[in-house]
Structures are given as structure tokens and as C-alpha cells.
N, C-alpha and C positions, 0 to 999 in steps of 0.2 A: 749385925755381925752373926747373930744366931741364925738368921735366914740364909746367909751366905754359907755358913757351916753346914746347915741342913741340905742345901742344894748340892754342895760339894760331896757330902756323904752319899746322897742319893745317886749322883753321877758316878761315884766310885763303885757303888753296889751294882749298877747297871753294867759298868765296864767289866767287872770281875765275873759277871754271869755270862759273858760272851767271849770265849777264849780267842776266837778269830779277831775280834775287835782289840783285845789286849795285845795280841801279837802285832797287829797292824800299827797300833798307836806307838808301841815300843820301838818298832823298826823305823818308823817315820821320825820319831824324836832322835834316835841315834844318828840317822842320816842328816837331819836338820842341824843337830848339834855339831856334827863333824864338818859339814860343808857350808854352813851358814854362820853359826855362832862362834865356832872355834877360830876361823880366819879373822872375823871381826874383832874378837878378843885379842888376837895376836897383834892386829893393827893398833889397837888402843894401847896395848902393853908396850910396843915399841915407841909409841908416841909419847907416853907419859912416864916412862921409867928410864933410869940411867944407872947401870950397875945394880939393878934390883931395887932401887929406891925411887919412890914417886917424885916426879919433878915436872915443872912447867917450862924448864929451861929450853928444851927442844922446840917447843912451840914458840917461845919468845924469840929465839934465834931466827927462826924462819920468818916470823912476822916483822922483825926488825929490818929484814932485807927489802929495800924499796922495790926491787924487781918482782919479788914474790907478791908484795902487796898490790902492785899494779896489775899483776896477772890475775889476782883474785877479783879486783874490781872490773877488769876486762871480761872475765868469765861471766860475772853477774850482768854486765851491760849487754854482752852478746846474747845471753840466754833470754834476757828481758825483751830485746828487740826481735829475736826470733819468735818468742812467744806471741808478741803483739802482731807482727806482720804475718806469721804463719797461721794464727787463729783467724785473723781478718780474711786472708785468702781462702782458708778452708771453709769459713762461714759463707763467703761469697759463692764458692762452688756448691756447697750443700744447699744454700737457699735457691740457687738457680736450678739445681737438679730436682728439688722437691716442690718448689713453689711456682716455677715458671711454666708448668703444664707441658713439659717436654715429652717427646715421644720416647718409647723404650730404647730406640736405637741411639738417640742423642744421650740418654742417661748412661748407656753402656760405654759410649765414647768417654764421658767424664770419669766413669769408674776406671776405665783402662788407663787414662792419663794419670790418675792417682795411684794406680797399681805399680807402675814402673819404678818410682823411687823407693817403694816399700820392699821390693824384691831384689834390689841391687845393692852392692856395697855402699855404705853411707857417703863415701868420698867420690862416687862416680861422677856426680855433677862437678866436683872440684877439678877432676881431670878434664872434663869438657870445657870448663871455664878457662883452663890454661890453653887448650887448643883454640879457643875462640878469641881470647883477649890477652894471651901471652905475648912475648916479644915478637913472635912470628905468627900471631893469631890470625885466623881466617877473617875475622871481623875487623879487628883493629889495624893490622898490618896490610893484609891483602885487599880488603874491601875499601877501607878508608885511608890507607897509606899512613897511618899513625905510627911513628917510630919512637921507641923508648917508653912505651906505655907499660905501666906496672899493674899487674893483676892482683898483687898481694896486698893484704890489709883487711880492715874491718868490713868495708863495703862488699868485697867479693866473698868473704867468709859468710857474712850475713845472708847474701843472696843465695849462695849455694846451700846453706843449711835451711833456709826458708823453703826452697824447692824440694829439699829432701824430706822435711818433716811436716809440711802442711797437710799431706794426706792423712796424718794422724788426726788432725783437727777435723778434716772432712768426714772421716769414718766415725768420729765421736759425735759430730753435730747432725749428720744426716738422719740417723734414727730419731734424734730428739725432735727435729723439725717434722719428721713423718708422724711423730706421736701427738703433735698439736692438732686437735680436731678443727677442721675448717669452719665448723659450726660456731666456734668461739669468735672467729673473725667475722663471720656473717652477722652475728649479733651487733658487733660494732658498726658494720656497714649499714645495718638497718636503722641505727641511731644517727646516721648522717656523717659518719667519720670518713675522711679521705683515706686512700691507700697508705700514704705516708704516715698519717696519724695512727692507723691500725698497726702498721709495722712498728712504730715507735712506742706505742702504749700497750700493745697486746703481744705481738709475735716476739719482739726482741726481749721484753722482760721474762717471757716464758723460757727463753733459751739462755738466760744469764747463768744458771748453774752449769749448763753444758759449756758455755763459753769460758767460764772460770776453770772448769776441769780441762778443757782443751788447752788453755794457756799454760796450766801447770804441767800438763804432759809434754808440751813443746819446750817449756822452760827446762824441765828435767832432761829431755832428750838432747838439747843443745849443751847443757851443763856437762853431760856425760860424753859428748862427742869429742873424740880424740884426733881422728885422722884428718878431718876437714881443716881444722885450725892449723894442724901440723903442715899441711900442704899449702894452704892459701894465706894463713895469717903470718906464720913465720916470726921473724924478729920484729916486724912492723907492729904486730898486735899479739903479744904473747898471752896465753891463757893458762889456767892452772893445770888442766890435764896434761898438756904438752910439757909443762915445766916439771911435773912429777915424773913423766916418762924420761925426760932428759936427765933428771936428777939420778935416776936409777941406771939407765943405760949409758949415759955419758960420764957421770961422776962416780958410778958404782956405789952410790950412797942410799942404801935401803932405808935407813932411819929417816933421812931427809925426805925421801919419797913417801914414807909412811906419814910424816907430819903434814906434808902438802896434801896428801889424800884426806887426812882428818879435817883440814881446813875446808876442803871441798865437800866433806861429809855433812857439815853443819847446814848449809843451804839446801843440800839434797834431802836431808831428813825433814827440814821445815816444809819443803814442797810436798814431800810424801804425806805428812800429817795433814796439810791443807787439802790435798787431793782426797784423802779419805773422808774429810769433813764434807766436801762438796758432793762426793759420791753418795754419802749417807743421806743427803737431802732428797726428799721425795717430791721434787718439783719438775720432773720430766714428763709426767702424764697429766693430761687435762681431762677432767670428768665434768661433762656438761649436764648430765641428767636428762638430755634430750633424746627421745626415742627416735628410731629410724636410722637410715643409712647416712653416712657422712656426705655432705655436699661437696661439690667440686671446689677446687682452690681458686680463689678470686683475688688474692692479695697482690698479684702482679698483673698489671694492665696488659692486654694483648699486644699493644705496640711496643712494650718494654721487654717482651719475652726475647726477641731476637737480639737486641743490643746486649742483654745479659749473657745470652748464649755465645755471642760473638766474642765478648771479652774472655769467657772461659775457654773457648776454642783457641783464642790467641795464646793464652797461657799453656794450653795443652800442646799447641804446635811448638812452643818454645821448649817444653819438656821433651817432646818427640825429636826435635832438632838435636838436642844434646846427645840422645841415645843413638840417633842415626850418625852423628858425628863420630861417636866412639866406634861404631861399626866401620865407618869409612876409614878412620885412623888405623884400624886393625888390618886393613887390606891394602894400604899404600906404604911405600918405603919409609917416608918421614913426612908427616903432615906439616904443611907450611914450607917445606923445602923441596921435597921430591915426591910427587904424587903418582909415580909409576906403580901399577898394580903388582901385588905380591902376596904370597901366603907365608912369607918368611916368619912373621910374628907368631903365627899359629904353629909353625914347625918348632919355634923356640919354646913355646909354652908346653908343647907335647913331647919335648925332649928334656930340656933343662928344668922345666916346670912340672914334669910328669909326677914327681914325688909329691909335690904340693897338692896336685889335683887328687891323687890317690889318697893321701892322708886326709884331706878335707872330706872326701866322700865316705871314707871309713868312719871317721869321727861323727859326721852327720848321720850316717846310717845307724850307728849305735845310739847316738843321742836322741834321735827322733822318737823311737818307740819308748825308750826309758822316760823321756820327758812327757810323752803323752800319757803313759800309765801313771806316773807320779802325779800329774795334774788331776786326772779323774779320781784317783784314790784319795788325795787330800781334799779335793772339792766335795767328794761324797761323804767323807767322814765329818767334816766341819759343818755340813748342811743337814745330814740325816741322822747323825749319831750324837748322843749326849755323853760326854766324858770330861773329867777335869782337865783344864788346859786347852780346851777346844779353840777358844778365841786366840789364845797365845800361839797355838799352832798355825792358825791362819795368818797372823801377823808376821811370824818368823818366816813362814814359807814365802812371803811377799818381799822380804827385806832385800835379797840380792837383786830382785827386779827393780826395786826402788833406788838402789845405790848406783851411782855412775860406774861404768865399766872399769875405769881406771882404778877406783877404790877396790873393786872386787878382785881385779887382776893382781894388784900389789898385795892385798891381803892373802890371797891364795899363794903367791910367791913366797911370802914370809912364813906362812903357816906350814907349808908342805915342802920346804926346802931342806929340812934337816930331820933326823930321826926324832921321835919314833914313827912318824908318818911322813915318809919321804916319797913324794909323788912327782916332784919337779922333773920335767923332761919326758914324762910318760904321756900316753894318750888318755889315760884315766883322768888326769887332772883337768884336761881340756873338756872331756865329755861331762865330768861333774860340774864344771863351770857353766856349760851350756844348759844342762838339765836343771840346775837349781837357780839359774838366772832367768830362763825363759819359760819354764813350765808354769809360772803363775798365770800366763795367758790361758792355759788349759784349765787351771783352777778356777779362774773367774768365769770362764765359759761354762764349766760344770756347775758351779753354784747358781748361775743365772738360769741354766736349763732345769736343774732340779727344783728350783723355786716355782717353776711353771708346770711341774708334773703333779697331778692330783694324787695326794697321799693315799687315797682309797684304793688305788691300783696295787700298791705294795701291801696294804693292809689286807686286801682280798687274798693275795698270794700266801701271806703268813697265816691267815685264817683257815686256809686249806691244808695247813700242816707243813709248808715249806719253811726251811730255816732261812736265816738272814743271808747266808752265803748263796743259797739257791735262788732266793728272791733277787739278790743283786745280779747274779749271773744271767738269769732267765728273763727278768723283767726290767730292772733298772738300767743295766748296762746297754742293752739294745736302744733304749730311749735316749741315752746320753752319748751315743756314738758321734753326733755332730760336734759335741764339745771335745771328744777324744781326737777327732780329725783336725779340729781347730788347733789343739795343742801340738799335734804332729806337724802341721804346716808351719806354725810359728817357730818351733824348735829347729826344724830343718832350714828354714829361711835364714834364721839368725846364725845357725852353724855354718852356713855358706857365706854370709855377708858381714858378720860382726868382727871387730878387731880390737876395740878399746880395752877389753879385758884380756883377751887371749894373746895380745902382743907380748905380754909379760910371761906367758906360759909355754910358748913354742920353744923348740930346741932343734939340734941337728937331727934328732931322731924323728920328731914329729913337727911338721910345719903346716901352714895353711895358705890357701890361695890369696886371701886378703893381705897377708903379710908379704907375700911375693909381689903383689900389686904395689904396696907401699914402698918396698925395696926398689922396684923398677922406677917408680916416680922419683925417688930421691937420687937414683943413678941416672935420671933423665932418659931412661929407656921407655918412652911413652907408648911406643907401638906395642910391645908385649903387654904393658899395663892395660891398654885398650882391649887387646885380644883376651886377656884374662877376664876383664869385666864383662865382655860380651858372652864368654863361656859361662860365667856365673849366672847371668840373666837367663840364658837358654836352659841351663840345668834346672834352675828354680822354676821356670815356667813349666817345664816338662813334669817335674815332680808334683807341682800344684795341680796340674791337669790329671795326673794319675790318682792323687788323693781325692780330687773331686769325683772322678769316676768310681772309685772305691766307696765313697760316701753314698752316692746314688745307688750303687749296687747293693750295699749292705744295710742301708738305713731302714730301721724297723718301721712298721706301720704305726702311725701315731707320734713318731719322733718329730721334733721340731724341724722345720725346713731351714736349711742353711744355704744362703746364696753365695757366701764367700768364706773360705776357711780363715780369712783374716779378720773375721768379726761380723759377718753378716748374719 
């Protein structure tokens, strides 16, 4: 206890000696308190109080409902299956890309196949599933002549979410497999082990922490997904996020929605804590102690290289088919019924949907720089500065990212719907939601980058008389630009594609493209929905390209190379 008190006192003295640090910490805690802790506190208050008195009655009432209990177990089942299948597929892609000695061109093809689902609305594949396997689907009805086929239910939802989220596992596992020194496998080969035995006893165990982390990421992503189950699962397979949405929008029951959100919060927080545990494990790097250059990869036999690549290309072709189908659906009158060419769907979205396009771009335009700056500021402070509550700041800043979007949206709706802080219906509440929900990507990237920068560089600057502000502006900031641009990219992409949180925050004054897509789907206006989806992909691709050019133009000498703003 004495040691803790001494460390706290020392940290406090350092804090007070740096006025800029004091101001930064205070401002960040005010923002985190307002846009992270305050909404969550309101959610818990509405869940566990009735007339100002603590009660478990609200929770008991919800849990007694067999439909809600079934939705809870359905959510866990779907998230588990998505985690398992998506992680397996992501590992297969990553293993093929890293261990099959592919050319750079084929590696780029696999990266591109994984990029498409990441930069499009999460329910894009759901729309393509309806076009392919719906009542008038191109595959079921037109190709095979199957009538009365239903695309709705667990199977379709699982397949759609797996294709949507497996790139997360791919991006998580690829650098881990790259970090395994082939010399480790060579030692096993030299002892007479077969390739299968080396894979089973060497390669796979070294990736277990990464596999666990990938599973947890996909589990959380599926648990938070709102739109795909709403479109494909429906009444056949209800899940908790959609039930909470219907509780609020259909029954106008904020308290019931809050309680359902809390039920969803429990597994989400368990997953978050497990993820932090796995990330903290230092099992991603292999140190052999062997001098010299790394040997070539030999874990995949030459004859097996092409079958592995063929399977990946087949999956990539399936993903590409879905997106080309959306493009086709956007330029024909009615896919499955009238295939006459038309631009009517684009005329609709640029007239009736113009407000949604403008609002989305404005909100994304404001949210992108704010999220990027917030990410590098928090990442810099928690990595480079010593002050009381540093670890707490890092945890709190990650909370909105860890929570399902449905929870965040409902919490914001309740917290900012009435005075003294009435923000509902404004653009500010949507921007704040995006900034504090998606800037953690920039925080993580900043922390990772700063940990790889030699402290002597900053020490030399300060030794020459530069203050902490000057050192940060002239030395540190140019070196962490890659992390800044990573934060920019993720916040913009999610501002263009997310819906689970913001569906509760839109109004007649401010709406979003993703909301209009969902409205079009529910109204069976699938052509405009496809046109909106194509537009989102084009805009995101263009902005990613511009951010990449800016990164290459302004990247400081010595800054870490970034191959992708999505995490490379």
C-alpha cells in the first residue's frame, strides 16, 4: 500500500509540473466521462431502478419472457459459430498467404478479397444473399428452378456474417504467422518431422493466442451485428440486438430496450476481458537465438501450394460475385424479374437519397479528423506520460469499442434525450458516437508504434532544450503519422458503413446512407439499396486511396512503414 501511495504521489507531482499535460488529461477525462461513462451509467440506472429505487424486477421480467431467453441463446450460438467458422477461414487464408510461398501478385489478390467486406456496410452480403437465394434468386430460382426456397434463418445469417467478418481474423493472424521464424520449423524438419507433424506441433501451437484473439474478435463482431440478423434471420431466428431494436422502435419501450442491452452487455464484457488477457500474452514472437537471415518457408509442400491457392481463389471469387451482383442489381430494373438496363436506381438515390448522402459525408468528414486526433492523443499519453489514472484512461477509452453497437446506441439515446444534455436529433451525437466508438483503433495503432520508437530520440530533443510540446510536435508526431492515418481510415470507413449504434440516433434532421439502405430493404426496394451499397464502396475506396497517398507524401523519414490503413 505504501509503494502504491508513493507511486501515485510521484505521478501526481510529475503531472502538476507539466501544465499542458494537466490540461490534456483533464479535457480527455471530461470527454470520456461525458461520452463513455455517463451513457453507460444511464443504461445501468434505467435497468436497475424503478421510481428511484434499486430493483431487479426489470431484469427478471425480461428474463421470464421465453422469446427473450431464446433470443439470448440464439445470439450466443450465432456468435460462437461465426467465431469458429470465420477464424478457421481467416486462418486458412492467412496460412496460404504466408506459408505457401505465393507471388506478390497472388498475395495482393487475397488481400483485396478480404478488403471488400471490410469497407462495405456489414449487411451488403445479406442483400446479395437475397438476390442469389431469395424467392426469385438468380441461383435458386433462375439457375436451378427451385420454387419456394427460403433464404431466411440461421444458416444464411451465419454464412453472411462469416463472409463479412472473416477478414478480421485474416488481418489478425497474418502478421502472427509472418512473425514465426521459419528457422523454428527447419529445426523440426531436421529432426525428421513431417510437414503435418511440424504444422501440428510447431506452427499451430505458436498461433494459438492469435487464434483465440481472432475468435473473440469475431464473436464480439457477430454479437454486435444488428442489421444482418434483422434482414436474414427475422422471426425464424431472433437475436438479442434485433429484439432490443424492436423493443424501442416498435413498442417504444426504452426501459425494456435498456434491460435487453444489459443482458447483451454481460457476454460482451466477458469477451472483452478475455481478449485483453490474450493480447497481454507475449506468445506472438519466436526468438530462436540463431544468427543469420531467415530461411525460406518450407512448411507447405510445392505440390500443395496450388490446391491451397485454388480454394482461396474460389472463396475470393464467391466474394467478388456478391459485389458484382450488387453492381448488376443497381443497373437493371428489377433483378430476378426485369433485367432491362437502367440508371433509375441511381437517379433515386441522388434525388430522394441525396440528403442521406450529404449528411453521411458531413458527419464522416467531421468525425474522421476528430477520431484520428483523439486516438493519437490518448495513445501518446498512456504510452509516454506518467500520471494517476493512466491505465484507467486506456480502459475507459476502449469501452465503447468493446461494447456492441446496440448497447452504445441505446445508452446514447437515453443519456442525451433530455436536459441538461439534450443532443438527440443533432449531428453532434452521431459524430460523438463514431469518435468514441472507433477511435480506439487509432489508440492501439499509436501505442504499438510508440513502443517501437527508440526513447533516445525524444530524450535527445529534450536534452537540447526543447519542451514536451515541441518534442511531440517536431519529433514524435511525424513518427506516429501512420497510426494517425490508420485512425482516420477506420473512423471514416465506420462512419460510412456502421448502423448498429446510429440506427437509434438518426432523425429527420440527420440521417445516414446505411439507414436508408436498411429502409429500402424492409420496403423491398432492393435496386436503390444495391445502388446505395455500390456508392458507399466507391466512396470508401476513393478516400482510402487518398489517405494512402497522403501517408506516403507526409510520412517522416524513420517512421514505420504502413502497408494498409486497416492495420498493416
